[in-house]
N, C-alpha and C positions, 0 to 999 in steps of 0.2 A: 946605179942610181942611189944617191945618198938619202938619209932620213930627212934631210932638209928639203930635198926635191919632193919626197913623198908628202911632207907637210904643206908644200906649196900647191899641191893639187887641190882641186875642188872636192867637196865632200862626196859628190856623185861619182867622181873618178875613183876615190878611195873605196867607196862602197862596191864598185864593180870589181876592183882588184881583190878586195876582201872576199867577195862572192866566189871569185875564181879559186882562191885558196881554200875556202870552205869546201867547195865541191871536190877539189883535188885532194885535200887532206882526209876528208871523212867519207867520200864516195869513191875516191880513187881515180876519177876521170872527169873530164868535161869536154863539151863540144863548143865551138864558136856559137852555134845556134842557141846554146843555153843562155849566153849573154844577151843575144838578140831578143829572145823571148822574155827573159826576166826583166830587162830594163827598157825594152822598146827602142833599141838603137839600131842603126844600120850595120850591115856586115862589115863594112870598112872600119867603122868605129870599134867594133868588137875585135877586129884584127889588131888595131892599134893598142887596145887594152891588153891583149895577150902579149904583145911585144913589150909593153911597159912592165908587165909582171915578170917576163923573162929577165929584164934588167934587174929587178928586185931580187929574184931568186933564180939565177941562171942554171942551177943544178937541180931545181925542184921538179921539172917536168920533162917528159919525152913525148914524141909524137908517134903514134901508132899509124903508119901509113896504110896498113891493110884495113883497119877499122875506121880510119880518119877521125881519130879522137886523141886528145891530149891525156896522158896518163901520169900518175904519180911516179917519180923516179925513186930508185932505191936510196938515194942520198938526200932525200927531201928534208929540208929544215924550214920551219914556219917563219914567215915574214911578219905576220900579225900576231899579237898577243890577245887571245880571246879568253874571257872568263868561261868556266865550264857551264855555268847556268845559261849563258847566252847561246852556247853551242847546242845545248840540249833543247832550248826553245826553238832554235832554227831547225833542228832535226825533227822535232815533233810537231811544230805548228806552221812551219813554212814561212815565217817572217822573222824579222830581226837579223836580216842578212848583213847589215852594215857593220864595218869594223869599228872597234870601240874608241875612236878618237873624238874628243870634245863631247862626250856623252853627258847630258845633264837632265835632271828631272824637270818636267813641266810644272809640277806642283810638289810640295813637300810630301813625302811618303816614306814609310818604313815597313819592313817585313819582319816576320818572326822565324824565317827559315835559318837552319844551321848552314854554315859554310860547307861547300862541297869539296872534299879532298879527293879530287878525281884526276887521274893521269890521262891527259887528252890523247897521248900517243896510243895508250892501251885502248881508249875508246875508239880511236880511228881504225884500229885493227878489227874491232867488232863491227863497226858500221860498214867497212869495206867488205867484210865477210857477209853481212846481211845483203848488201847490194849484189854481190857476186854469187850468193847462195853456196858458200863454202864453209868448211869446218875450221875451228880454232882450238888450239890447246891453251888452257888457262891455268894459272896458279890461283887457287880460290881458298879464302878463309871462311870456313863454315863453323857455326856455333857448335855443332855436334862432333865434327871430326877434325877441326883445326885446319892447317894448311895442307891442301892436297892438290894434285895435278890431275886434270881430266880434260877430255875432248868434248866440245859442245858444237852444235850446229845452230847458230843464232839466226833469228828471223825477224825480231822486232824489239824495239825499246819500249818500256812501259813506265809511266809515272804513277805511283800509287798515292800521290799527294804528300808523302813524307820523304820518299827517296826513289831513286831510279833503279829499275831492273833491266836485264836483258832476258827476253823469253827465248828459250833454246831447247833443243833436244840434247839430253845428257847421255852420252854414250856409256858412261859408267853405270848409271842406274837403269838405262833403257827406257827413260820416260822424259816427258816434257816438263821443264821446271823453270822457275825464276831465279836468276842470279843477281844479287845486289852489286851494282857497278863498283861501289867503293870498297867491296870486299875482294875484287879481282886484283891481284898483285901484279900479274903479267899476262900478256896474251900474245900468241904467235900463230901465224897462218899454218894450216895443215893441208898438205897436198892430198889429192885423191878425190874421187867422186862421192857425193852425198847419196845415201841410199833412199829409196822411196819412202820407207817408214820414218825417216828422219825429217821429212818435209813438213812445213807448217800446216798443210791441209790435212795432216794426220793427227794434229793436236785437237782432241775433242773438246777440251775445256776452253781453248782459245777460240774455236770456231762456233761453239754453242753460244747463242744469244739468249740471255735470260731477260724476261720481262718482270720488273719489280714494281710494287706499289708501296709508296711511303706515305704515311699519314701522320698528323700531329699526335704525339703520344697521349693516349686516352687518360693516363693517370697523372702524368707530370706537368702537363700544360693546361693552365687555367683558361687561357684565351687562344683557342686553336686558330682563330682567324688571323692572329699575328704570324703564326708559323705558315699558314696558307699563303699569306701575302709575301713573306720572306722568301719562300721557295717557289713562288709562282704556281701554286697548285690549282688544279681545275676540279671542281666538284669535290673539294676536300681531299684530293690525293695528288701526289706527284708520281706519274707513271714514266718509267724509264726503261730503255733497252741497253743492256750492258753485257760485255763479254763475261762468261762464267768465270774465266781466269782472273777477272778484275773485281768480281762482286764482293768478295770478302774484304778487300782493301777499301772499297767504297763504304761498306757498312762500318768499318772501324774508324775511318777518317771522319765520317759524319756522326759517329756515336749513335748508330741506329739500334734500337732495342729489337733484337731478333728472337726474343722468347715468344712462345705460343700465346701466353696470357699477358703480354706487355707488363711483366712483373719487375723489371729493373727500376730501381729507385735512384734518383739523383738529378740534379739540375742540368747535367750535361746531356741527358736523354730527351731530346725534343721530338724525335721521330720514332715511329714504330713500323716495322716491316709487316704489312697486313697479309701478304700472300706468300708466306714462307714456304708453302708447299710447292710453289712454282720453281723453287731453287733446289729441289731434291737432286742430289748427285753432284752439286757444285762443291768441289773438293776444298777450296780455300775458304769456305764459310767457317772453318774452324777458327779463323781470325775474327769473326763477327761477334760483337757483344751479345752474350746470352744464347748463342745458337748451339743447340744440342741435337744430335741425330735422334 
């Protein structure tokens, strides 16, 4: 099938084929039923879509007769060209499945995000490992140690508002850590079983849910009702439940004053963490403005 034939398809047809490739590339497999459930089509129509995708990428998929599932072939080559930000949106929020043809804004809008220099093939190794619960060997550029090779057991992607991480057990340090995606130079699957202590349910910081209370900054905000309205506060406070592993990122992103006596000065500090005692033991609060043990 030529690119002209692809362009001649309806947008809904291209969306379905792009969805197949997203599943195949970043999860490593798909079933006909995935199409049926995602787009509300009949099984026969899903079969036709799979056949059309095979024409586009005849070497991209194999069929596992035992599991009755289509799997990514070793010689996979992407048909669609996706922006990294759209892939991350699809992986994290479950929408944005359509392939990026004829994309246009409904209203004029601009963002302040830096471009993401991310190798999607590397990302696909991580996401397939997350799906299969397997280990990965990565080449990682750390600020403290430079380029190193280590084995990790990834189990989740995390967006801290500024950049994306993969949350994983690090076999080198023997602890659960965040790895910045754009600092991973290469990733390769690792054979062998994952040990019980490497599973996500053993990550205390990830599984701990912290309850935080944010209020208008008592010293820096002259009209607290403005902040209360902006953040949808009730009774003067915004109460949230957040993973401990993400709490420090949230405080830094929102410039939350985490001092005991709300002593940080500056126009950027509109919020104060009122119940800092509830976050005792949250390790990444070292990132939070003004937080000291």
